[in-house]
C-alpha positions in Angstrom: -102.4 9.3 -38.5 -99.5 11.5 -39.9 -98.9 13.0 -36.7 -98.7 9.7 -35.0 -96.2 8.4 -37.5 -94.0 11.4 -37.2 -93.9 10.9 -33.3 -92.9 7.3 -33.7 -89.9 8.4 -36.2 -88.9 11.1 -33.8 -88.7 8.6 -30.7 -86.8 5.8 -32.8 -84.1 8.4 -33.7 -83.9 9.7 -30.2 -83.1 6.2 -28.9 -80.9 5.6 -31.4 -78.7 8.9 -30.7 -78.8 7.8 -27.0 -77.4 4.3 -27.7 -74.5 5.5 -30.1 -72.3 6.9 -27.4 -72.6 4.0 -25.4 -71.4 1.6 -28.0 -68.4 3.9 -28.7 -67.3 3.9 -25.2 -67.8 0.3 -24.8 -65.4 -0.2 -27.7 -62.9 2.1 -26.6 -62.5 0.6 -23.2 -61.0 -2.6 -24.5 -58.4 -0.3 -26.1 -57.7 1.3 -23.0 -57.2 -2.0 -21.4 -54.6 -3.2 -24.0 -52.6 -0.2 -24.0 -52.3 1.1 -20.3 -51.2 4.7 -20.0 -52.1 5.8 -23.3 -54.4 8.5 -24.0 -58.1 7.3 -24.4 -59.4 7.6 -27.8 -62.2 10.5 -28.3 -65.5 9.0 -28.6 -67.1 9.6 -32.2 -69.3 12.3 -32.4 -72.9 11.0 -32.6 -75.0 12.4 -35.6 -76.9 15.5 -34.8 -80.5 15.2 -35.1 -82.3 18.4 -35.4 -85.5 17.4 -33.7 -83.7 15.8 -30.6 -82.1 18.6 -28.8 -81.5 16.5 -25.5 -79.3 14.0 -27.3 -75.7 15.4 -26.7 -76.3 15.6 -22.9 -76.0 12.1 -22.2 -72.7 11.6 -24.2 -71.1 14.7 -22.5 -72.0 13.4 -18.8 -71.2 9.7 -19.7 -67.8 10.0 -21.2 -65.6 11.5 -18.2 -66.8 8.4 -16.5 -64.4 6.1 -18.2 -61.4 8.9 -18.3 -60.5 7.9 -14.6 -60.3 4.4 -15.2 -57.8 4.6 -17.8 -55.6 7.2 -16.1 -55.6 5.1 -12.8 -53.5 2.2 -14.8 -50.1 2.2 -13.7 -47.3 3.1 -15.8 -45.5 0.3 -17.6 -42.1 -0.5 -16.1 -38.7 -0.1 -18.3 -37.8 -3.4 -19.8 -35.3 -5.5 -17.8 -36.2 -3.5 -14.5 -38.4 -5.3 -11.8 -41.5 -3.8 -11.1 -40.8 -3.4 -7.3 -37.5 -1.2 -8.2 -39.5 0.8 -10.8 -42.3 1.6 -8.1 -40.1 2.4 -5.3 -37.0 3.9 -6.8 -34.7 1.3 -5.0 -31.2 0.5 -6.5 -30.6 -3.3 -7.6 -28.6 -4.9 -4.9 -24.8 -5.3 -5.3 -22.6 -7.9 -3.8 -20.7 -6.5 -0.6 -18.2 -9.0 -0.6 -15.3 -7.5 -2.5 -15.5 -4.0 -0.6 -14.7 -5.9 2.3 -11.2 -7.1 1.3 -9.3 -4.3 2.9 -6.0 -5.4 4.2 -7.0 -5.2 7.6 -10.1 -7.5 7.1 -8.1 -9.7 5.2 -5.6 -10.1 8.2 -8.3 -10.7 10.8 -9.8 -13.3 8.3 -6.5 -15.0 7.8 -5.4 -18.3 9.0 -3.3 -18.3 12.6 0.0 -19.5 10.6 -0.6 -16.9 8.0 -1.5 -14.0 10.6 2.0 -15.1 12.6 3.8 -14.8 9.1 2.5 -11.6 8.5 3.3 -10.2 12.1 6.7 -11.4 12.1 7.4 -9.7 8.6 5.9 -6.3 10.0 8.3 -6.8 13.0 11.2 -7.4 10.5 10.3 -4.3 8.6 10.4 -2.4 11.9 13.5 -3.6 12.7 15.1 -2.7 9.4 13.9 1.0 9.6 15.1 1.0 13.0 18.6 -0.3 12.0 18.5 2.3 9.1 17.9 5.4 11.3 20.5 4.1 14.1 23.1 3.4 11.5 22.5 6.5 9.5 23.1 8.6 12.9 26.0 6.3 13.7 28.2 6.6 10.7 27.4 10.4 9.9 29.0 11.0 13.4 31.8 8.8 13.2 33.0 10.0 9.6 32.8 13.6 10.7 34.7 13.1 14.0 37.2 11.0 12.1 37.8 13.7 9.3 38.3 16.3 12.1 40.8 14.2 13.9 43.0 13.7 10.6 42.6 17.4 9.8 43.9 18.4 13.3 47.1 15.9 13.3 48.0 16.7 9.7 50.8 19.4 10.8 51.6 17.1 14.0 55.7 16.1 14.2 55.3 13.4 16.9 53.1 11.4 18.4 53.1 13.3 21.8 52.1 16.4 19.6 49.3 14.7 17.7 47.8 13.4 20.9 48.0 17.1 22.3 46.1 18.1 19.3 43.5 15.7 19.7 42.8 16.0 23.3 41.0 13.5 25.4 38.4 12.7 22.5 37.7 9.2 21.9 38.1 8.0 18.3 39.9 5.2 16.3 42.6 7.6 15.8 43.1 8.2 19.3 43.4 4.3 19.9 46.0 4.0 17.0 48.0 6.8 18.4 47.9 5.4 22.0 48.9 1.9 20.4 51.9 3.4 18.8 53.4 5.3 21.8 52.9 2.0 24.0 54.8 -0.1 21.5 57.5 2.8 21.6 57.7 2.8 25.4 57.6 -1.2 25.6 60.5 -1.2 22.8 62.7 1.1 24.6 66.1 -0.1 24.3 65.8 -2.0 21.5 67.8 -0.8 18.4 65.9 -2.5 15.7 63.3 -0.1 14.0 61.8 -2.8 11.9 60.8 -4.7 14.7 58.9 -1.7 16.5 57.0 -1.1 13.2 56.1 -4.4 12.5 54.7 -4.8 16.2 53.1 -1.5 15.9 51.6 -2.5 12.5 50.3 -5.6 13.8 48.3 -3.7 16.6 47.0 -1.1 14.2 45.5 -4.3 12.1 43.7 -5.4 15.3 42.4 -2.0 15.9 41.2 -1.5 12.1 39.6 -5.0 12.5 37.6 -4.1 15.5 36.4 -1.0 14.2 35.4 -2.6 11.2 33.2 -5.1 13.2 31.6 -2.6 15.4 30.5 -0.2 12.4 29.2 -3.2 10.6 26.9 -4.4 13.4 23.4 -4.6 12.3 24.5 -5.1 8.7 24.2 -8.8 9.1 20.7 -8.4 10.3 19.6 -6.2 7.3 21.3 -8.9 5.1 19.1 -11.8 6.9 15.9 -9.9 6.8 16.5 -8.8 2.8 17.2 -12.8 1.9 14.9 -14.6 3.9 11.7 -12.2 3.9 10.4 -13.1 0.5 10.6 -16.8 1.3 9.0 -16.3 4.5 6.0 -14.4 2.8 6.0 -17.3 0.0 5.5 -19.6 2.9 2.3 -17.8 4.1 1.0 -17.7 0.6 1.6 -21.3 0.0 -0.4 -22.0 3.5 -3.0 -19.7 2.7 -3.9 -21.3 -0.8 -3.7 -24.5 0.7 -6.3 -23.5 3.1 -8.3 -22.0 0.2 -8.5 -25.0 -1.9 -9.4 -27.0 1.2 -12.5 -24.5 1.6 -13.2 -25.0 -2.1 -13.3 -28.8 -1.7 -15.6 -28.6 1.1 -17.9 -25.9 -0.3 -18.2 -27.7 -3.7 -18.1 -24.4 -5.5 -15.6 -22.6 -7.6 -17.7 -19.1 -7.3 -15.3 -16.3 -7.0 -17.0 -14.9 -4.0 -15.9 -17.9 -2.2 -12.5 -18.5 -3.6 -11.3 -14.8 -3.7 -11.0 -14.0 -0.1 -8.8 -16.8 0.8 -6.7 -16.2 -1.9 -6.4 -12.5 -1.3 -5.4 -13.5 2.2 -2.7 -15.6 1.1 -1.2 -13.1 -1.6 -1.2 -10.5 1.4 1.6 -12.6 3.2 3.6 -12.4 -0.1 3.1 -8.7 0.1 4.2 -8.3 3.4 7.5 -10.2 2.7 8.3 -7.9 -0.2 7.8 -4.9 1.9 10.2 -6.1 4.3 12.8 -7.4 2.0 13.1 -4.8 -0.5 14.0 -1.9 1.9 16.2 -4.3 3.5 18.5 -5.0 0.6 18.6 -1.3 -0.7 19.8 -0.1 2.8 22.2 -3.1 3.3 23.7 -2.0 -0.1 23.8 1.6 0.7 25.2 1.0 4.2 28.0 -1.1 2.4 29.1 1.5 0.5 29.1 4.0 3.4 30.9 1.6 5.6 33.8 1.0 3.0 34.0 4.7 2.8 34.5 5.0 6.5 37.0 2.1 6.6 39.0 4.1 4.0 39.2 6.9 6.3 40.3 4.3 9.3 43.2 3.0 7.2 44.4 6.6 6.5 44.4 7.3 10.3 46.4 3.9 10.7 49.2 5.2 8.0 49.2 8.4 9.8 49.9 6.9 13.0 52.4 4.7 11.6 54.1 7.6 9.9 54.4 9.9 13.3 55.7 6.3 14.9 58.6 6.1 12.1 59.5 9.7 12.7 59.6 9.6 16.5 62.1 6.4 15.8 64.5 8.0 13.4 64.5 11.0 15.7 65.5 8.9 18.8 68.0 6.6 16.9 69.4 9.4 14.6 70.1 11.3 18.2 71.8 8.0 19.8 73.9 7.5 16.6 75.1 10.8 16.7 76.0 10.9 20.4 77.9 7.4 19.6 79.7 8.9 16.8 80.9 11.8 19.1 
């Protein structure tokens, strides 16, 4: 009787030891579902029963069965980042509209009138730099040539000697000397030196004015470009902004992505106008100073020719008076 009772007690204790790990694992599974990615809690160690040696074996074999389930749960995404971006490593999409607003793309997307304005201003800028290069070469050459001619006739005593010193070189000084000699030849037999000098001075003034007009060729174009280019660019800007507002009214939106391209295209016309006008004004002012200096050299040449003519007249009439006195 006592032996049967002992066996029954041992059997009940063994069943309790087998059921305790299962209950612990069932309680740990909901915790793993609530906090995915966290380490699973270790199952409580069942109480040891000296008489049941095979009790720990089911706990050792059944505990790993729930570990892969907890490990297979995906890691939570960071706050504010979409699950697809966190899983695939893709960057969030950005608007590419502003990166397309390069000067060339804005020019291609502009209205026909705005394009015509920008092309005209670009051509005006090309004309400005062409005139600048041409006038720089011309002014440097004529100034050097006239200074050299003035240095050669500095010690000349007559118009003939001055012409011989210059040779056959074509310059404004050669034209002045030729005009003086022509007037002296045409006035041969006239005893009035003052009349000859006045007629020669009139010829000199005409030559100086003609040289001034010639040397200022192209400067009027620079002045026109510098004065009108900003207003032409402003016209293109006004036209482009008007079209932008029309597009805004049609699209019924004031989103920057819709408004910005049209306004940027319109402002590009103003930029073209400033690019054409600013160099034109600077170059015009520079050439005005250089031309003024060159015309002063021309005036000095006119004075040198007039002095040589006066010497020749004094020699001629002085000799005639001396012969008449004898």
